[in-house]
C-alpha positions, 0 to 999 in steps of 0.5 A: 115990814114988821113981819119981815123984820121979826122973821129975820130976827127969829131966823138969826136966833135959830142960826145962833142956837144951831151954831151954839149946839154944834160948838157944845157938841164938838167940845163935848165930843173932844173931851169924851174922846180924851177921857174915855177914848171913844168916838161917836162917829154915827152921832157926829155925822148926824149932828153935823149933817142936820145942823150943817144943812139947817145952817146952810138953808137958813143962811141962803134964805137970809141972804136972798131975803136981804137981797130982795129987800134992797 
């Protein structure tokens, strides 16, 4: 039981870290596009593709683990 709780806590920490990275990247991209007028299309696609997929996978893992425990 303790191992399951720790794995859910680490999963929650990873989800929060991923959300924080996406928010920071979005703000940074918005500011750089205003100041320099440059958009990093490929980098934006890669960042959102990576972290979007990771967040979805972690969310599904967390949902199904909680449903199994009940």
